[in-house]
C-alpha positions as CSV (number, residue, x, y, z in Angstrom):
1,I,-181.8,-79.0,-31.2
2,E,-180.7,-77.2,-28.0
3,I,-179.7,-80.9,-26.3
4,I,-178.2,-81.9,-29.1
5,F,-176.1,-78.8,-29.7
6,S,-175.0,-79.2,-26.0
7,N,-173.6,-82.9,-26.7
8,L,-171.6,-81.3,-29.2
9,V,-170.5,-78.6,-27.2
10,I,-169.6,-81.2,-24.3
11,C,-167.7,-83.1,-26.6
12,V,-165.5,-80.5,-28.5
13,Y,-164.8,-79.3,-24.7
14,I,-163.4,-82.5,-23.6
15,I,-161.4,-83.1,-27.1
16,L,-160.0,-79.6,-26.4
17,C,-158.8,-80.0,-22.7
18,Q,-157.3,-83.3,-22.8
19,D,-155.5,-82.9,-26.5
20,I,-154.1,-79.1,-24.9
21,Q,-153.2,-80.4,-21.5
22,S,-151.2,-82.8,-23.1
23,H,-149.9,-80.7,-25.5
24,H,-149.1,-77.5,-23.3
25,D,-145.8,-76.5,-24.7
26,R,-147.0,-76.0,-28.1
27,D,-146.7,-72.1,-29.8
28,D,-147.3,-72.5,-32.8
29,A,-150.5,-69.8,-33.7
30,D,-152.7,-72.3,-34.9
31,F,-152.5,-74.0,-31.3
32,Q,-152.5,-70.5,-30.0
33,H,-155.8,-69.7,-31.6
34,L,-157.3,-73.2,-30.4
35,L,-156.6,-72.4,-26.6
36,E,-158.1,-68.8,-27.3
37,Y,-161.5,-70.3,-28.6
38,T,-161.5,-73.3,-25.7
39,K,-161.3,-70.6,-23.5
40,C,-163.6,-68.8,-24.9
41,L,-165.8,-71.6,-25.0
42,F,-165.7,-72.2,-21.3
43,T,-166.9,-69.0,-20.6
44,C,-170.4,-70.3,-22.6
45,L,-170.8,-73.2,-20.8
46,S,-173.8,-74.1,-18.9
47,S,-173.7,-74.9,-14.8
48,T,-174.6,-78.9,-16.1
49,E,-172.4,-78.9,-18.8
50,E,-169.5,-78.2,-16.5
51,K,-170.8,-81.2,-14.5
52,E,-171.1,-83.5,-17.2
53,I,-167.4,-82.4,-18.5
54,S,-165.8,-82.7,-15.0
55,Y,-166.3,-86.4,-15.2
56,Y,-163.7,-86.4,-18.5
57,V,-161.2,-84.2,-17.4
58,S,-159.2,-83.7,-14.7
59,S,-158.9,-79.6,-14.6
60,F,-160.9,-77.2,-17.4
61,I,-159.1,-74.5,-19.4
62,R,-160.5,-71.5,-18.8
63,P,-159.2,-67.8,-19.2
64,G,-158.7,-65.2,-16.4
65,E,-161.2,-62.8,-15.4
66,T,-159.7,-60.2,-17.5
67,E,-159.1,-62.2,-20.4
68,R,-162.5,-63.4,-20.1
69,R,-164.4,-60.5,-20.2
70,L,-162.0,-59.0,-23.1
71,S,-162.4,-62.2,-25.3
72,I,-165.8,-62.5,-25.0
73,L,-166.4,-58.6,-26.0
74,D,-164.0,-59.0,-28.6
75,I,-165.9,-61.8,-30.4
76,C,-169.4,-60.3,-29.7
77,E,-168.3,-56.6,-31.3
78,A,-166.5,-57.9,-34.0
79,E,-169.8,-60.8,-35.5
80,N,-172.0,-57.7,-34.0
81,F,-174.3,-60.4,-32.1
82,W,-175.2,-60.5,-28.7
83,D,-177.0,-63.8,-28.3
84,I,-175.2,-66.8,-26.6
85,R,-176.4,-69.1,-28.8
86,K,-174.6,-67.7,-31.9
87,L,-171.9,-66.9,-30.1
88,R,-171.3,-71.0,-28.9
89,R,-171.8,-71.4,-32.5
90,H,-169.7,-69.4,-33.7
91,I,-166.6,-70.2,-31.3
92,L,-167.7,-74.2,-32.6
93,M,-167.4,-73.1,-36.1
94,K,-163.7,-71.4,-35.4
95,I,-162.9,-74.3,-34.0
96,W,-163.8,-76.9,-36.6
97,Q,-161.7,-74.7,-39.0
98,N,-158.7,-74.5,-36.9
99,Q,-156.1,-77.1,-38.2
100,S,-154.5,-78.0,-35.1
101,F,-158.2,-79.3,-34.0
102,T,-158.1,-80.7,-37.4
103,D,-155.3,-82.7,-36.7
104,T,-156.4,-83.6,-33.0
105,L,-159.0,-85.7,-34.4
106,L,-157.3,-87.6,-37.2
107,S,-155.1,-88.7,-34.8
108,L,-157.4,-89.5,-31.9
109,G,-156.2,-91.8,-29.3
110,P,-157.8,-93.7,-26.2
111,V,-159.5,-90.9,-24.6
112,K,-162.7,-91.1,-22.3
113,L,-165.6,-89.4,-24.2
114,P,-169.3,-89.8,-24.1
115,D,-171.2,-92.5,-25.8
116,S,-172.1,-90.8,-29.2
117,A,-168.9,-88.4,-29.3
118,L,-167.8,-89.6,-32.4
119,Y,-171.2,-89.4,-33.8
120,F,-171.9,-86.0,-32.9
121,L,-168.5,-85.1,-34.3
122,T,-169.3,-86.9,-37.9
123,H,-172.0,-84.5,-37.9
124,F,-170.5,-81.8,-36.7
125,E,-171.4,-79.3,-39.7
126,R,-174.5,-80.3,-40.3
127,I,-175.3,-79.6,-36.9
128,L,-173.6,-76.3,-37.0
129,D,-176.2,-75.5,-39.5
130,N,-178.9,-72.5,-39.2
131,N,-181.3,-74.6,-40.4
132,F,-180.3,-77.6,-38.9
133,L,-183.2,-80.1,-37.9
134,P,-182.7,-83.2,-36.0
135,T,-182.9,-86.5,-37.8
136,N,-184.5,-89.4,-35.5
137,K,-180.9,-91.1,-35.5
138,D,-180.1,-87.6,-33.9
139,I,-182.5,-87.9,-31.2
140,L,-181.7,-91.6,-30.7
141,R,-177.9,-90.7,-29.9
142,M,-178.5,-87.6,-27.9
143,R,-177.8,-87.5,-24.1
144,K,-180.4,-86.0,-21.6
145,A,-180.3,-87.4,-17.6
146,T,-183.6,-88.6,-16.6
147,T,-185.2,-86.7,-13.7
148,G,-188.3,-87.3,-12.0
149,V,-190.9,-89.7,-12.9
150,Y,-192.3,-89.7,-16.6
151,D,-195.4,-91.5,-17.0
152,T,-196.2,-92.6,-20.8
153,S,-199.0,-94.5,-22.6
154,I,-197.9,-96.0,-26.2
155,H,-199.8,-98.0,-28.9
156,F,-197.4,-101.0,-30.1
157,Q,-198.7,-103.5,-32.3
158,G,-202.3,-103.3,-31.2
159,H,-202.5,-103.4,-27.3
160,L,-201.7,-100.1,-24.7
161,F,-198.6,-100.1,-22.8
162,R,-198.5,-97.8,-19.5
163,I,-194.6,-97.1,-19.0
164,V,-193.3,-95.4,-16.1
165,E,-189.5,-94.0,-16.6
166,V,-187.3,-92.9,-13.6
167,G,-183.9,-92.0,-13.3
168,G,-181.1,-94.1,-12.0
169,Q,-178.7,-91.7,-10.4
170,R,-178.9,-91.5,-6.6
171,S,-180.2,-88.3,-6.1
172,E,-183.4,-89.6,-8.1
173,R,-184.3,-92.9,-6.5
174,K,-186.2,-91.8,-3.5
175,K,-188.4,-90.2,-5.7
176,W,-189.4,-93.1,-8.1
177,I,-189.6,-96.5,-5.2
178,H,-193.2,-96.1,-4.6
179,C,-194.5,-95.9,-8.2
180,F,-193.9,-99.3,-8.5
181,E,-196.6,-100.9,-6.1
182,D,-199.3,-102.2,-8.7
183,V,-197.1,-102.7,-11.5
184,D,-197.1,-106.2,-13.7
185,S,-193.6,-106.1,-15.1
186,A,-190.5,-103.5,-14.4
187,I,-187.6,-103.0,-16.5
188,F,-184.4,-102.9,-15.7
189,L,-181.5,-100.9,-17.6
190,S,-177.9,-101.3,-17.2
191,S,-175.3,-100.5,-19.6
192,L,-172.6,-103.1,-20.6
193,A,-170.1,-100.7,-21.6
194,D,-170.1,-98.6,-18.2
195,Y,-167.8,-101.7,-17.0
196,D,-164.6,-99.2,-16.8
197,L,-166.0,-96.2,-15.9
198,S,-167.2,-94.6,-12.4
199,L,-170.3,-92.6,-11.4
200,I,-170.1,-88.8,-12.3
201,E,-171.8,-88.2,-8.7
202,D,-168.9,-90.4,-7.2
203,S,-165.8,-91.0,-8.9
204,S,-164.7,-93.6,-5.8
205,V,-167.6,-96.0,-7.5
206,N,-167.6,-98.0,-10.7
207,R,-171.0,-98.0,-12.7
208,L,-171.9,-101.6,-13.4
209,K,-171.0,-102.1,-9.7
210,E,-173.3,-99.4,-9.1
211,S,-175.9,-100.8,-11.5
212,L,-175.5,-104.4,-9.8
213,A,-175.8,-102.7,-6.4
214,L,-179.5,-101.1,-7.2
215,F,-180.6,-104.4,-8.8
216,K,-180.0,-106.4,-5.6
217,T,-181.8,-103.7,-3.7
218,V,-184.6,-103.4,-6.5
219,M,-185.2,-107.4,-6.4
220,K,-185.2,-107.6,-2.5
221,T,-188.0,-104.7,-2.6
222,E,-191.4,-106.3,-1.5
223,F,-193.0,-104.1,-4.6
224,F,-190.9,-106.4,-7.1
225,K,-191.5,-110.1,-5.4
226,N,-192.8,-112.5,-7.8
227,R,-193.0,-109.6,-10.5
228,K,-191.8,-110.2,-14.3
229,I,-188.4,-108.4,-14.3
230,F,-186.9,-107.4,-17.7
231,L,-183.1,-107.7,-17.8
232,F,-181.8,-104.8,-20.6
233,L,-178.0,-104.9,-20.8
234,N,-177.6,-102.1,-23.1
235,K,-174.7,-100.8,-25.5
236,L,-173.8,-104.3,-26.8
237,D,-172.4,-102.8,-29.5
238,L,-169.8,-100.3,-27.5
239,F,-168.9,-103.3,-25.0
240,E,-167.8,-105.6,-27.9
241,E,-165.4,-102.9,-29.4
242,K,-164.2,-101.6,-25.6
243,V,-163.7,-105.7,-24.3
244,R,-160.9,-106.0,-27.0
245,N,-158.4,-103.5,-25.7
246,T,-160.1,-103.2,-21.7
247,D,-160.4,-106.8,-19.9
248,L,-163.3,-106.9,-17.6
249,K,-160.9,-107.7,-14.8
250,V,-160.7,-103.7,-14.5
251,C,-163.9,-103.7,-12.8
252,F,-164.2,-107.2,-11.7
253,Q,-161.3,-108.9,-9.6
254,D,-163.2,-112.1,-9.6
255,Y,-163.5,-112.6,-13.4
256,E,-161.8,-116.0,-14.5
257,G,-162.5,-116.1,-17.9
258,K,-160.2,-115.3,-21.5
259,Y,-158.4,-112.3,-21.4
260,C,-160.6,-109.9,-23.5
261,D,-163.0,-112.4,-24.3
262,K,-166.4,-110.8,-25.3
263,N,-168.3,-113.9,-24.6
264,D,-166.8,-115.1,-21.2
265,A,-167.3,-111.1,-20.3
266,K,-171.2,-111.0,-21.3
267,K,-171.8,-114.3,-19.7
268,F,-169.7,-113.3,-16.3
269,I,-171.9,-110.1,-16.3
270,L,-175.0,-111.8,-16.5
271,E,-174.4,-114.2,-13.9
272,K,-173.6,-111.3,-11.9
273,F,-176.9,-109.7,-12.2
274,L,-178.8,-113.6,-11.9
275,E,-177.8,-113.8,-8.3
276,H,-179.8,-111.5,-7.1
277,G,-182.9,-112.8,-8.8
278,N,-184.6,-113.4,-5.3
279,G,-187.4,-115.8,-7.0
280,S,-188.5,-113.4,-9.9
281,T,-188.5,-114.6,-13.7
282,I,-186.2,-112.5,-15.0
283,F,-185.9,-112.0,-18.8
284,V,-182.7,-111.2,-20.5
285,H,-182.0,-109.4,-23.3
286,M,-178.6,-107.6,-24.6
287,M,-179.0,-105.1,-26.8
288,N,-178.3,-101.4,-28.7
289,A,-180.8,-99.0,-27.5
290,T,-180.0,-96.9,-30.5
291,D,-180.8,-99.6,-32.8
292,P,-184.3,-99.5,-33.8
293,S,-184.2,-102.9,-35.2
294,S,-182.9,-103.9,-32.2
295,V,-185.3,-102.2,-29.8
296,K,-188.8,-103.7,-31.5
297,T,-187.7,-107.2,-31.5
298,V,-186.9,-106.7,-27.7
299,F,-189.8,-104.9,-26.9
300,S,-191.7,-107.7,-29.2
301,A,-190.3,-110.4,-27.1
302,V,-191.3,-108.1,-23.7
303,K,-194.9,-108.1,-24.9
304,E,-194.9,-111.7,-25.8
305,S,-193.6,-112.8,-22.5
306,I,-196.1,-110.7,-20.4
307,F,-199.0,-112.0,-22.4
308,T,-197.5,-115.7,-22.1
309,A,-196.9,-115.2,-18.6
310,N,-200.3,-113.6,-17.6
311,L,-202.2,-116.5,-19.8
312,V,-200.7,-119.4,-17.3
313,E,-201.9,-117.2,-14.4
314,C,-204.8,-117.5,-15.6
315,L,-205.2,-120.8,-16.5
316,K,-203.8,-122.1,-13.3
317,S,-206.6,-120.0,-11.7
318,D,-209.3,-121.6,-13.4
319,L,-207.7,-125.0,-12.9
320,F,-207.1,-124.5,-9.2
């Protein structure tokens, strides 16, 4: 629940920052109230939320030191609560009820937002309800960076799979490379829709190019030679929507396909990954990880590929 609520806080604050900074000359009452609540919301952000937001906005809407103390105290005293979670919920509800914020959402233009922003905004009131319980769709849509190494065993279609999940951020990579000494197969997940975005860790580096560089490094690692590699190119739906307006050339200057053509763009990105195959067998799947039916279909294909490849290896060893 806290992660989903945090995702909503991040989305709302990003929209407010971008809107207020582009309409700083407005002085009507609704807008001024929205500005005050935006400043209050800033004081309730965690350091992790601030870091996430900093990727999407050039500067924060924040109060001065005296202004910060007075505004928060005024709200807490007026509403008679001193719990940060209740305070955040109260501020978000006030923002939701503000006409200026409603107008902003109705006229929302091409702003940079987290992938699931529109989903959480659509379910704004439900998430703010005191009796809110996340649905499976909510959990699939929430964002939380993977840190460390997670070892999980799952049963799927009568078979037991051991899955080791690792974080892809630069700071996480040194933690996991040793985990792959004896793996049978590896899944490499990359977002197609990240071709026009940069890293949170380094705004000068394109996310998709970083993913390609990491894939190249992984494929050169001794542990992965002659292993089965499953390349999952994720967020296909977002990619196909985005590429209608933003051509792939913003990321790859050597792209010569049709302008804003989803098929040419997908083919080009796939070829970029396959350049680094290094002799390994690579199974490619383009998918939407938030769609359960898509994940089930892909995972079934993965299972069959693993079993078929293992069967072929067993037959070869028996023959020779």
